[in-house]
N, C-alpha and C positions, 0 to 999 in steps of 0.2 A: 368412443370418445365421450368424455363428460362436458357438460356445459356450465360456465361459471360466469357470473355477471360481475363487472368491474365498473367502478366510477372514475372517471378522469376529469381533471380540471380543464377549463376551456383552453388553457395554453397547451396542456399535453395533448388534448384531442386535436388542436390546430397542427402541433408539430407532427404527431403521428400521421395525420392526413397528408401533410406535405411530404414526409418521408416515403409514405406509400406511393404518392405520386411520382416522386423523383426516382425511386427504385423500381417502380413497375410492380411491386409486391402488394399483397392485401394487407390491411391493417392487422388482421388476425395472425398472418405469417409473422409479421414483425413482432407482435406480442408474444407469440410462442417461442421465437427465437431468443427474445429477451429472457423469458423465463428459463429456458433451456440453459442459457449462459449462466444465469444467476444460481440456479440449482446445480449445475455441473461444476461450480467453482470448488476447488479442494478446500476443505474446512481447515482453518488455521487454529492452532492452540492458542489459548489466551496469552501465553508467554510470547509466541511467535508474532501475535498480533501487536503486542505492546512494543516489542523490538522493532517491528516495521514501522510503527507510528512514531517511534523516537528517532529514527534516522534523520540526520542532519540538525538535530535540536540545538547542538552548540555551534553550529556554522556560523562564522562571522562575529562571534563574541570576542570582545577585546579585553575583558575583565579576567581571562583565564590565563594560567600560567603556560610557558612554552613547554608543551608535553614531550617534545623531541630533545629539548635540552636536558629535562629532568630524566628522561630515559638514558641519554648518553652519560649523565653523571652516575646514575645507578649502575650502569654497566661498567663504568670505570672503577667505582668502588668495589664491585663484586668480583673484578679481576685482580685485585691487589693481592699480593702474597699474604697469607694467613687470614684471608676472609672466608667465611663459611660458604661452602659450595651449595647450591640450591639444587 
């Protein structure tokens, strides 16, 4: 195993110490587990990351049209006789 030195803020050190006392684990066990979780996370592509961050972006907006009504109108128009099939 390799040795690495890290610097923690006083708040981080206090929180880590309290967590170790609460869980009965050593600080180094908690640090290693945190690193394992971070390193073990699947890498998301840039596109997937942007999509995830944009989820809910328009939620609650009042200035947008009623998309359900627009969709119903588009469906109604596309099913008329003589309309181009998609």
